[in-house]
LOZAGU-721170 format. One record per atom (N, C-alpha, C): x, y, z; residue in three letters. Coordinates in steps of 0.2 Angstrom, whole numbers, plus 5000, padded with zeros to 4 digits. Layout:
// residues N
XYZALA/...
END
This chain:
// residues 330
563656095478UNK/564056155475UNK/564756145475UNK/565056145469UNK/565756135469UNK/566156205470UNK/566756195473UNK/567156255475UNK/567656255469UNK/567756315467UNK/568256325462UNK/568956315465UNK/569356265462UNK/570056255464UNK/570456315465UNK/570456365461UNK/570856425462UNK/570656465468UNK/569956465470UNK/569756495476UNK/570056455482UNK/570056395481UNK/570256345487UNK/571056355488UNK/571356355483UNK/572156365484UNK/572256435486UNK/571956485484UNK/572056555486UNK/571856565493UNK/571356535495UNK/571156545502UNK/571556505507UNK/571756445505UNK/572256405509UNK/572956445509UNK/573156465504UNK/573856495504UNK/573756565508UNK/573256605507UNK/573156665512UNK/573156645519UNK/572756595521UNK/572756575528UNK/573456555530UNK/573756515526UNK/574456495529UNK/574956555530UNK/574956605525UNK/575356655526UNK/575156695532UNK/574556705533UNK/574356745539UNK/574556705546UNK/574556635546UNK/574756605551UNK/575456605552UNK/575856605547UNK/576556615547UNK/576756685550UNK/576456735547UNK/576656805550UNK/576456805557UNK/575856775559UNK/575656785566UNK/576156745570UNK/576356685568UNK/576856655572UNK/577556695573UNK/577756725568UNK/578356765568UNK/578256825573UNK/577656855572UNK/577556915576UNK/577456895584UNK/577156835585UNK/577056815592UNK/577756795595UNK/578156765591UNK/578856745593UNK/579256815595UNK/579156865591UNK/579556925592UNK/579356965598UNK/578656965599UNK/578356995605UNK/578556955611UNK/578556895611UNK/578656855617UNK/579356855619UNK/579856885615UNK/580556885617UNK/580756955619UNK/580356995621UNK/580557065623UNK/580757065630UNK/581357045631UNK/581657035638UNK/582157095639UNK/582357095645UNK/582957145647UNK/583557105644UNK/584057155643UNK/584757125641UNK/584957075646UNK/584957085652UNK/585157045657UNK/584856975657UNK/584156975656UNK/583756915656UNK/583956875650UNK/584056905644UNK/584256865638UNK/584956835639UNK/585356875642UNK/586056845643UNK/586056785648UNK/585656795653UNK/585656735658UNK/585356675655UNK/584856685651UNK/584456625648UNK/584956595643UNK/585356635639UNK/585756595634UNK/586356575637UNK/586556595643UNK/587256575646UNK/587156515650UNK/586556495652UNK/586456445657UNK/586556375653UNK/586256375647UNK/586456315643UNK/586156245646UNK/586456195645UNK/586356135648UNK/586856125654UNK/586556105660UNK/587056105666UNK/587456035665UNK/588056045666UNK/588555985666UNK/588455935671UNK/588055955677UNK/587955915682UNK/587355875682UNK/586855895677UNK/586255865677UNK/586255805672UNK/585855755674UNK/585755695670UNK/585355705664UNK/585255655659UNK/584955665653UNK/584255695654UNK/583855665658UNK/583155685659UNK/583155755662UNK/583555775667UNK/583555845669UNK/583855895664UNK/584355875660UNK/584555915655UNK/584055935650UNK/583655885648UNK/583155895643UNK/582555945646UNK/582455935652UNK/581955975655UNK/582156045656UNK/582856055657UNK/583156125658UNK/583056155651UNK/583256115645UNK/583256145639UNK/582556165637UNK/582056125639UNK/581356145637UNK/581156205641UNK/581356215647UNK/581156275651UNK/581456335649UNK/582056335646UNK/582456395644UNK/582056415637UNK/581756375634UNK/581356405628UNK/580656415629UNK/580356465626UNK/579656485626UNK/579356435622UNK/579256375624UNK/578956325619UNK/578256325618UNK/577856365621UNK/577156375620UNK/577056415614UNK/576556385610UNK/576356425604UNK/575756465605UNK/575456465611UNK/574856505612UNK/574256485608UNK/574256425605UNK/573756395602UNK/573556325605UNK/573056315608UNK/572856255612UNK/572956195608UNK/572756195602UNK/572756125598UNK/573556115596UNK/573956165595UNK/574656155593UNK/575056125599UNK/574856165605UNK/575156145611UNK/575056075613UNK/574356045612UNK/574155985613UNK/574555935609UNK/574655945603UNK/575055905598UNK/575755905601UNK/576055955603UNK/576755965605UNK/576855915611UNK/576455925616UNK/576555895622UNK/576455815622UNK/575955795618UNK/575755725618UNK/576055685612UNK/576155715606UNK/576355675600UNK/577055695597UNK/577355745600UNK/578055765597UNK/578555725600UNK/578955685595UNK/579455635598UNK/580055675599UNK/580355655605UNK/581055685607UNK/581155765606UNK/580755795610UNK/580755865609UNK/581355905611UNK/581755875616UNK/582355905618UNK/582855895612UNK/582855845608UNK/583355835602UNK/583155885597UNK/582455895596UNK/582255945591UNK/582456015593UNK/582356035599UNK/582556095602UNK/583356105601UNK/583756055602UNK/584456065601UNK/584556075594UNK/584256045589UNK/584356055582UNK/584156125580UNK/583656145583UNK/583456215581UNK/583956265584UNK/584256255590UNK/584756295592UNK/585456295588UNK/585556235586UNK/586156225582UNK/586156255575UNK/585556265573UNK/585456295567UNK/585356375567UNK/585456395573UNK/585356475575UNK/584656495574UNK/584156455575UNK/583456485574UNK/583256495581UNK/582856545581UNK/582556575588UNK/581856545589UNK/581656495585UNK/580956475585UNK/580856425592UNK/580356435595UNK/580156385600UNK/579856315597UNK/579756265601UNK/579456205598UNK/578756215595UNK/578356255599UNK/577756265597UNK/577756305590UNK/578156355589UNK/578156395583UNK/578456355577UNK/578856305579UNK/579156265573UNK/578556215571UNK/578156195576UNK/577656145574UNK/577056185570UNK/576956245572UNK/576456285568UNK/576656295561UNK/577356315560UNK/577556325553UNK/577556255549UNK/577656195553UNK/577656135549UNK/576956125547UNK/576456135551UNK/575756125550UNK/575556175544UNK/575756235544UNK/575656285538UNK/575956255531UNK/576556225532UNK/576856195526UNK/576456135523UNK/576256095528UNK/575856035526UNK/575156055523UNK/574856105526UNK/574256135523UNK/574356155516UNK/574856195515UNK/574956225508UNK/575056165503UNK/575456115504UNK/575656065500UNK/575056015499UNK/574656005505UNK/574055965504UNK/573555995499UNK/573456065500UNK/572956095495UNK/573256095488UNK/573856105487UNK/574156095480UNK/574056025478UNK/574155975482UNK/574055905480UNK/573355895478UNK/572855925481UNK/572155915480UNK/572055945473UNK/572256005472UNK/572156035465UNK/572456005460UNK/573055975461UNK/573455945455UNK/573155875453UNK/573055835459UNK/572855765457UNK/572155755458UNK/571755795462UNK/571055795462UNK/570855725465UNK/570255705464UNK/570055635466UNK/569955635474UNK/570155585477UNK/570055575484UNK/570455615488UNK/570355615495UNK/570755655500UNK/571355625502UNK/571455555501UNK/571955515504UNK/572655545502UNK/572755545495UNK/573355565492UNK/573555635494UNK/573155695494UNK/573355755497UNK/573555755504UNK/573255715508UNK/573355715515UNK/574055685516UNK/574255635512UNK/574955605512UNK/575455655510UNK/575255685505UNK/575755735502UNK/575855795507UNK/575355815511UNK/575355865516UNK/575755845522UNK/575655775524UNK/576055755530UNK/576755745528UNK/576955725522UNK/577655715520UNK/577955785520UNK/577655835517UNK/577955895516UNK/578055925523UNK/577555915528UNK/577555945535UNK/578155915539UNK/578355855537UNK/578855825541UNK/579555835538UNK/579555825531UNK/580255825528UNK/580455895526UNK/580055935524UNK/580356005522UNK/580656045528UNK/580356055534UNK/580656085539UNK/581256045542UNK/581255985541UNK/581855945544UNK/582455955539UNK/582355955533UNK/582955965528UNK/583156045528UNK/582656085530UNK/582856155530UNK/583256175536UNK/583056135542UNK/583456145548UNK/584156115547UNK/584256055544UNK/584856025542UNK/585356075538UNK/584956105533UNK/585356155528UNK/585556215532UNK/585156245536UNK/585356305540UNK/585956285545UNK/585956225548UNK/586456205552UNK/587156195549UNK/587056165543UNK/587656155539UNK/587956225537UNK/587556265535UNK/587756335532UNK/588056375538UNK/587756365544UNK/588056395550UNK/588756375552UNK/588756305552UNK/589456275554UNK/589956295549UNK/589756295542UNK/590256315537UNK/590556385538UNK/590056435540UNK/590256505541UNK/590656505547UNK/590556465552UNK/590956465559UNK/591656445557UNK/591656385553UNK/592356365552UNK/592756405548UNK/592456445543UNK/592856485539UNK/593156545542UNK/592856565548UNK/593156625551UNK/593556605558UNK/593556535559UNK/593856515566UNK/594556525566UNK/594956515561UNK/595656535562UNK/595856605564UNK/595456655561UNK/595456725562UNK/595356735570UNK/594856705572UNK/594656705579UNK/595256685584UNK/595556625582UNK/596156605586UNK/596656655586UNK/596856685580UNK/597356735579UNK/597156795584UNK/596556815584UNK/596356865589UNK/596456845596UNK/596356785598UNK/596456765605UNK/597256765606UNK/597656745601UNK/598356745602UNK/598656815603UNK/598356855599UNK/598656925600UNK/598456955607UNK/597856935609UNK/597656955616UNK/598056925621UNK/598256865621UNK/598656835626UNK/599356865626UNK/599656875620UNK/600256905619UNK/600256975622UNK/599757015622UNK/599657075625UNK/599557075632UNK/599457015635UNK/599457015642UNK/598757005645UNK/598256995640UNK/597556985643UNK/597456905645UNK/597056895649UNK/596856825651UNK/596456795646UNK/596356725646UNK/595956695641UNK/595256715641UNK/594856725647UNK/594156755646UNK/594156825643UNK/594556865644UNK/594556935641UNK/594656925633UNK/595156875631UNK/595256865624UNK/594656835621UNK/594356795624UNK/593756765621UNK/593156825620UNK/593156865625UNK/592656925625UNK/592856965619UNK/593456975618UNK/593657015612UNK/593456985605UNK/593456915605UNK/593256885599UNK/592456895598UNK/592156895604UNK/591356905603UNK/591256975601UNK/591657025603UNK/591457095601UNK/591657105594UNK/592257075592UNK/592557095585UNK/592257055579UNK/592056995580UNK/591956955574UNK/591156945574UNK/590956945568UNK/590156945567UNK/589956875568UNK/589256865569UNK/588956795570UNK/589056755563UNK/589056685564UNK/588856655570UNK/589456645575UNK/590056655573UNK/590656645577UNK/590656685583UNK/590556755582UNK/590456795588UNK/589956785593UNK/589356755590UNK/588856735595UNK/589056685599UNK/589356635597UNK/589556575601UNK/590056595606UNK/590556635604UNK/591056655609UNK/590756705614UNK/590256745612UNK/589856785617UNK/589556735622UNK/589256675620UNK/588956635625UNK/589456605629UNK/590056585627UNK/590556565631UNK/590756615636UNK/590856675634UNK/591056735639UNK/590456745644UNK/589856735642UNK/589356745647UNK/589356685652UNK/589456625650UNK/589456575655UNK/590056585660UNK/590656605657UNK/591156615662UNK/590956675667UNK/590556725665UNK/590456775669UNK/589956755675UNK/589556705674UNK/589056685679UNK/589356625683UNK/589956605682UNK/590256555686UNK/590456495683UNK/590356475677UNK/590556415674UNK/591356425673UNK/591656365674UNK/592356365673UNK/592456355665UNK/593056365663UNK/593256375655UNK/593056305652UNK/593256245655UNK/593156185652UNK/592356175651UNK/591956185656UNK/591256185656UNK/590956225650UNK/591156285650UNK/590856335645UNK/591056305638UNK/591656285637UNK/591856255630UNK/591556195629UNK/591456155634UNK/591056085632UNK/590356095630UNK/590056145633UNK/589356165631UNK/589356185624UNK/589856235622UNK/589856255615UNK/590056205610UNK/590456155612UNK/590656105608UNK/590056055606UNK/589556055610UNK/588956025608UNK/588556055603UNK/588556125603UNK/588256165598UNK/588556175592UNK/589256165592UNK/589656175586UNK/590056105586UNK/589756055583UNK/590155985582UNK/590555985576UNK/591056025576UNK/591556025571UNK/592256005573UNK/592655965569UNK/593355945572UNK/593756005574UNK/593656065570UNK/594056125571UNK/593956155578UNK/593356155580UNK/593156185587UNK/593356135592UNK/593356065591UNK/593556015596UNK/594256015597UNK/594656035591UNK/595356045592UNK/595556095597UNK/595156155596UNK/595256215600UNK/595156195608UNK/594556165609UNK/594356145616UNK/594956095619UNK/595156045615UNK/595656005618UNK/596256035619UNK/596456085615UNK/597156125616UNK/597056155622UNK/596556195624UNK/596456235630UNK/596456185636UNK/596156125635UNK/596056085641UNK/596756055642UNK/597156035637UNK/597856005638UNK/598256055641UNK/598256115639UNK/598656175642UNK/598556185649UNK/597856185651UNK/597756195658UNK/597956135662UNK/598056075660UNK/598256025664UNK/599056015664UNK/599356035658UNK/600056025658UNK/600456085658UNK/600156145657UNK/600556205657UNK/600856215650UNK/601256265649UNK/601556275643UNK/601356345640UNK/601656355634UNK/601456425631UNK/600856415627UNK/600356445629UNK/599656435626UNK/599656475619UNK/599956535619UNK/599956575613UNK/600256535607UNK/600856505609UNK/601156465603UNK/600756405601UNK/600456375606UNK/599956315604UNK/599456335600UNK/599156395601UNK/598556415597UNK/598756435590UNK/599356465590UNK/599656485584UNK/599756425579UNK/600056375582UNK/600056305578UNK/599456285576UNK/598956285580UNK/598256265579UNK/597956305573UNK/598056365573UNK/597756415568UNK/598156395561UNK/598756385561UNK/599056365555UNK/598856295552UNK/598756245557UNK/598456185555UNK/597756195552UNK/597356235555UNK/596656245552UNK/596656275546UNK/597156325545UNK/597156355538UNK/597356305533UNK/597856255534UNK/598056205530UNK/597556155528UNK/597156145533UNK/596556095532UNK/596056135527UNK/595956195528UNK/595456235524UNK/595756235516UNK/596356245516UNK/596656245509UNK/596656175506UNK/596756125510UNK/596756055507UNK/595956045505UNK/595556065509UNK/594756055507UNK/594656095501UNK/594856155500UNK/594756195494UNK/595056165488UNK/595656135489UNK/595956105483UNK/595656035481UNK/595356005486UNK/594955945484UNK/594355965480UNK/594056015483UNK/593456035479UNK/593556055472UNK/594156095471UNK/594256115464UNK/594456055460UNK/594756005462UNK/594955945459UNK/594355895457UNK/593855895461UNK/593255855460UNK/592755895457UNK/592855955455UNK/592255995452UNK/592055965445UNK/592555935441UNK/592455905435UNK/592055845436UNK/592155805440UNK/591755745441UNK/591055765443UNK/590955815448UNK/590355835450UNK/589955865444UNK/590255905440UNK/589855925434UNK/589655875429UNK/590155825428UNK/589955765424UNK/589355725427UNK/589355725433UNK/588755685436UNK/588155725436UNK/588155795436UNK/587555835435UNK/587255825428UNK/587755835423UNK/587555825416UNK/587255765415UNK/587555705417UNK/587355645415UNK/586655625418UNK/586655655424UNK/585955645428UNK/585355675425UNK/585555735422UNK/584955775419UNK/584855755412UNK/585255725409UNK/585155705402UNK/584455665401UNK/584355615404UNK/583655585403UNK/583055625404UNK/583055665409UNK/582455715410UNK/582455765404UNK/583055785402UNK/583055835397UNK/582755805390UNK/583055745389UNK/582755715383UNK/582055695383UNK/581755685389UNK/581055665390UNK/580655735389UNK/580955785391UNK/580555855390UNK/580555875383UNK/581155855379UNK/581155875372UNK/580655825368UNK/580655765370UNK/580155715366UNK/579455735368UNK/579355765374UNK/578655785375UNK/578455845371UNK/578955885370UNK/578755945366UNK/578655925358UNK/579055885356UNK/579055865349UNK/578455815347UNK/578355765351UNK/577855715350UNK/577655685356UNK/577155715359UNK/576955695366UNK/576655625366UNK/576355595361UNK/576055535361UNK/576555475360UNK/577255495358UNK/577755445357UNK/577955405363UNK/577855445369UNK/578055415375UNK/577555385380UNK/576955385377UNK/576355365381UNK/576455285383UNK/576755245378UNK/576755175380UNK/577155165386UNK/577655205388UNK/578055195394UNK/577655195400UNK/577055235400UNK/576655245406UNK/576055205405UNK/575855175399UNK/575255135399UNK/575355065399UNK/575955045397UNK/576154975396UNK/576554955403UNK/576354895406UNK/576754875412UNK/577454865411UNK/577654845405UNK/578354835403UNK/578754905403UNK/578354955400UNK/578655025400UNK/578755055407UNK/578255035412UNK/578355065419UNK/578955025422UNK/579054965420UNK/579654925423UNK/580254955420UNK/580254975414UNK/580855005411UNK/581055075414UNK/580455115415UNK/580555175419UNK/580855165426UNK/580555125429UNK/580755105436UNK/581555085436UNK/581655035432UNK/582355015432UNK/582855075430UNK/582655115425UNK/583055165423UNK/583255215428UNK/582655235432UNK/582755285438UNK/583155255443UNK/583155185445UNK/583555155450UNK/584255155448UNK/584355145441UNK/585055145439UNK/585355215439UNK/584955265437UNK/585255335437UNK/585355355444UNK/584955335449UNK/585055355456UNK/585655325459UNK/585755255457UNK/586355215459UNK/586955245457UNK/586955265450UNK/587555295447UNK/587755365450UNK/587255405452UNK/587355475455UNK/587655465462UNK/587355415466UNK/587555405472UNK/588355375472UNK/588455335468UNK/589155315467UNK/589655365466UNK/589455405461UNK/589955465459UNK/589955515465UNK/589455525468UNK/589455575474UNK/589855545479UNK/589855485480UNK/590355455485UNK/591055455483UNK/591155445477UNK/591855455475UNK/592155515475UNK/591855575475UNK/592055635475UNK/592055675482UNK/591855635487UNK/591755665494UNK/592355635498UNK/592655685501UNK/593255665505UNK/593255695512UNK/593455665517UNK/593455695524UNK/594155715525UNK/594255775527UNK/594855805529UNK/594955815536UNK/
END
């Protein structure tokens, strides 16, 4: 008895959607804690006095890593490589998923793409399994990287305003911890969230250097490192902290202006690269519409396959070179 591919796809997609919503609902219900418990959990972070093994264990204990599904928990405990690093990446991206929930979502993504591969390519089961494994590993990884980059970009964009707010607080007579708390209360996430974490760490006994060092691991940007170093140097040598932070704010704004200027100047080259890179595929689509049999020789003859492979390699090389030419570090 053959199963209709449409029914197979619909059933697999429906099951995956149910699993995803169940995972999100489980995560939401598992985090209904008191305000004090949430603050204590997020403020502890990684202990500066703990070694690498103990720090990894602490980071895993702070997260509700169980997925409440025995099979997924078994995979997570026995086969998930470097769980502490993965948990750190999830935190850097601003995601509230535990390791088990992340693994469950990856399995759902792999199941959906595996079913699509089976319907599209048919035949044996090996190719759909490989497609599902590749999607389960690659798509969540790239999504976490994209969310991390977006979060760091949003943090950097508002960071000079946060420094100005701290400077105004210092000039008004407030201490540094109170000025940091003002930033946490007045500025929206993700910048306000990170400064709230710093403030909470200060309240439970961390000194300023420790609190800033932990946040620097979550926000690995040059701008925030400048801020941390400025405060550390001022604590060691003394001086006018408000003036130092004002100069830092001015430097960060000039860096942002320079980055935007470079982006505007390189926009033409990026557009040219996009147009040149899309032309072969555009022409292929036009030829397929006008005369589909005209291009069959490219895929039926070994020499045609060699030409296609060489053309794609040349195209990717050219795009990579142009992307490298228009990328500058400021």
